[in-house]
N, C-alpha and C positions, 0 to 999 in steps of 0.2 A: 814532679812529675805527675802530669793529669791522666787520671784512670776513669775512663767512660765505658769502656767495655772488657769484660773479663769471660774467659772461656773457662769454666769449672768442670775439671774431669774428677769422676767419682762424686758428683754433687748431688745424689740422690741417696746418699747414706745419712749416717747419723751426724757427722761433723758436717758434711756438706750441706745438709738442710740449713744449720744455723748460719754458716756462712751465705749461702745465698740470700738469708733473711736480712742479714746484715748489708749486703750489697745493694739489694733491693730497697732497703729503706733510704740508703744514701743516694739513690737515684742511677746506679750504674747498671747498665744492660749486661744481663748474665746469661751466657749459653750453655745449659747443660746436657751433653750428650746422654743419650739413654737406649737401651735395647727393646724396652717395652715402657712406651710413655703411659699408657693406661694405668701403669702401678705407681705412678709418682704425681696423682692428683692434687696433694696438698701444696706441691711447687708450681704446678701448672698455673694456678690461680693467683701466683704470686705476681705483683706489678713487674714490668721490666724482665720477666724470665721468659726464656725460649728454650724449647727440649727437642731438639730434632733427633730422629731414632736412626742410630748410626753405631756401626761397629767402630770402636776408638782403637782396635789392634791393628790398623793398617797406618803407616806412616802417612800415604797419600790423603787419607780420609781426615787424619789430623791436620795436614797441611791445609785443606780446604777448610776446614773449621776454625784455623788460625786465621783465615784472611779478614782483615780490618779489626783484630782484637787487639788491646793495650798491653794485654796481659794474660798469662796461663797459671791457674792453681791445679796443681795434680794432688788429689786425695786417694787416688785408686789404691786399695790394699785388699788382701785376704789374711783370714787368721787360720783356716783349715786348708789342707789338701787330702785327696783321698790315696795320694802316692806318697811314698816315703824314699827320698833318694839323697845321698849326700854331694855336695853341701846342702842342696836343696832340692825339692823337686820341680816338674816342668811348670806346674801351676804357680809355685812361688816365682820361678824364676821369669815367667811371663808378667806378671801382675806387678813386681818389685824391681825388676831390673830390666827386662826387654822394653817394656813400655816406658820407663823415664829415657832409655836411650832413644825410643824413637820420638818421644815428646822432644828432647833436646835437638834431635835432627830437624824436626818439622819447625820447631821455633826459628832456628837459623834460615830455613828454606823460606818461610813465610816471612821473616823480619820482623818476629816479635822477641823485642830482647828480655822482657821481664817474665821471669818465671818462679813460681813459688812451690815448695815442694813439701809434702809430708813424709817423713821419715819416724823413727821411733825411738824413744830412750832407751839407750842399750844397744842400738843397732851397730853391727859389727861384722864384717866379712868372716871374721872368725869365731862368731858367737856360738854357743852352745846349740842353738835350735835353727829349723830351716829359715823360720821368720825372722829371727833377728841377723842371721847371716844374709837373707838374701833383702833385707832390708838396708844392710850395710852396703852391700855392691850396688843397689840402686840410688842410694845417697851419694856415693862416691862418683858414680856416673853424672849426676846432676852437677856436683861441685867441680868436677874437672871442666865442667863449660865455665867457669868464671874466666870474664875477660871476654868471652864472644858473647856471653850472656848475663844481664843482671839476674843473679839466681841468689834466693835464700832457701834455708831448709831449717825445718821445724822438727823437734823430736820431743813429742809429747808423752808424757806417762799416761798410764790407764786413764780413761776420762769417764765422767759421771756427768749425770742430765737427765733430764727429761727425755725418754727414748733410749737410754743407755741400755747394755745387756751385761752390765757389772753389778752395781747394788740391787738393780730392778731383777736380775737373775736369782741374786741371795734371797731377795724378799719372796719371790715366786715360790722356793722351795721352802722357805721357813714357815710361810703360811699353809702349806700342804701337808708337809711331813711332820711326824714328832720328832725326827731325828736328821741331822744334817751331816753326813759324812765329809771329812774335810783334809784334803792332803796339802803339804807344802804350807801350813798353817804358820810357818816361820818365816815365811817371803815377805819381804816388804815393799812397799809400794807407796808412792807420793802422789795421789790421785788429783787430777786436774778439771776443773769445770769445763766442761765444752764450749761453754759461752765466752770463757775467757780466751781458750784456744781460737774461737773464730774470732775474736776482736783482735787477736795477735797478727792473724793471717790477713786480715782485711787492712788493719793499721799499717801493715808493712808495706803494702803495694806500691805508695808514692812516696817512700822514703829512702831516700839513697842510702843513708847510715845503715840501712840493713842489707844492701847489696854485697853478696858475696860471704855473707854470714852464715853459721849454724847454730841455731838456738835451742837449749833445753826448755821445755815447759811443763813446769811441776806445780803442786800446790804447796801451801804453807807449812804443810805438815805431814809427817813419816808414821805409816801405821803397818802392823803386820797383817797377814790375810786376816788371821783368827781375830784381832781386834776389830776388822771390817765387818765380818759376819756379826759379831757380838753386837757392833752397834746398830746394824741392820736388824738384828733380831729385836732390839728394844725399840726402833720405830715402829715395827709392825705389832709388838706386844706377843712375839712367839717366845713360847717356852721350849722349842725344839731342842734336843739334847745334841751339842755338838760332838761328833766322835771322831777324834784324831786318827788318822790313817798313817801307816807306815809308808815308806816310800814305793816300796813294792806293791801294797794295795792301792796307793794313790794312782800308780801308773796302768794297773788294771782296771779300775774305776774310769780312769781318762780313756783308755783303749775302748771300753764298752760303750761309752758315751760318743766317742768318735764314730761308731758303726750307725748311728742313728741318722736319719735324713737330713736333720739342722742340729748338728751337734754343738753342744753347749761348752765343751772341753775336749782336747785332744792330747795324746802325749806330749806333742811337739811344744803345746801351750806350757805343759810341766817343765820342759827342758828350757824354757825362755825363764822360768821364774828361779833358775839357777844363778841367774844375776839379778840381783836387787834392783829394782825399777825405782831407783833414787837418783837424786842429783847430788853428788859431790861436791867438795869445794872447787872443784876446777871448772865447773858449768859455766855456760855462757848464758845468760837471761838476757830476754829483749830488754829494750829501753822501757824505763818506767813501768816495768812488770809489777802487778800488784794483784797476786791471785786471791781469789775468794775460797773462804773456808769451807769444806766439805758440808760441816755442819749448820751452815747457813743455807744449804740448797737442797740436801737430802731429803730434809723432813716434807719439803712442799711437794715432792712427787712419790716418795717411797711410803711416807704415813699419811696420805692423802684420806684412807680410809679410816683414821682415828680421829677423835675430837681434837686433840693435841696437833695432830697432823694437818687439820683443817686449819686451826688456829695460826699455825706457823705459816701456812700457805697464805692467809690473808695478811699476815704481817709481810710478808716477802714481797707480795705483789703491791702493797702499800709503801714499801720501800724502808719498813720498821725493823 
C-alpha cells in the first residue's frame, strides 16, 4: 500500500510532532489541521507539511480535508475536563468518542480506507475513570468499522521523551522544591519512548498485516510511580524528600491542582491509576516491536544541565 498523503489529526501535540517529523523525512505530504497556526511554527517549517486553520469537529470539514488523502491518523485526546459526569463529561465525549465517530463517517464518505487511531493502554468502556472509559468507547467505534475501513488501533502506555509532561514534570518539581508530595506511589507503569510510538504508527500505514488490529505499545520494563520519581531525582541531582500521601490526601492534592489554569493533575488522573498501566501476558504487540529502555533516553533531556547528563546526551546523539 503506497502512502503519499496523510491527514494527521491532533498532529500539533507531543506525539503528533514526532509522527509529522517521521512522515516528512520519508517524503510523505502531511496535512495537520490547527485552530491557531501561529502556535505551531516548529511544524510549519517542516518540509511537506501543510497546516490549514480549521475546526475539525465538523464532519463536513473532515470530509473536505480528506479529499485526495491516502490515510488518516487520529491522535486527538485530552487528559482533563472542567466538568465531571458519569460515565464521562461532554469534553471527554466530544474528543474521545464523538470525534472518532465523525472521522469514521468522513472516511467512508471521502473514500479514504486507511485509518490509524490512538487509544490508550487500559482503555475500557467500563474503566474507573472518565479518560479510560471514553477512550474505550472511542476505540470501539473505530474497530466497529473494520471491513468498511482498514483500521489499526494503538494503545500506548504513558510516553516519555523530549517535550513530555511526565518525567519532565517530575524534574521541574524536584529541582524547585525541597519536598515532593506523592500519591499513588504504588501505581505501576510501563513507559514507552514517544519516538518508538511514532515509528509504530508510521510503519503500520502501508502494512496490510496491521489492518483490523489493536496493539499495545509498552516499554521493556515496569516501574512503580515512586521508582520513576526516585530515578528522576537522581538524574537532576535532587535531594528533595518524597512524602507519600494517603489516598484521601492524594485526591485533595489532585483536586487543588485541577483548579489551576493548566492542571498537571486531576482526580480523574488518579482514578485512571487504579488500573496498572502495564501490559499483561495477553497483550498484542506490533510486528518487530523492540522498545527502547527509558534509561537510554531520559538522561538526554532530563539531566541535560548536569555534566553526566551532557555526556549521556553526546553519547546518545553519537549512537553510543
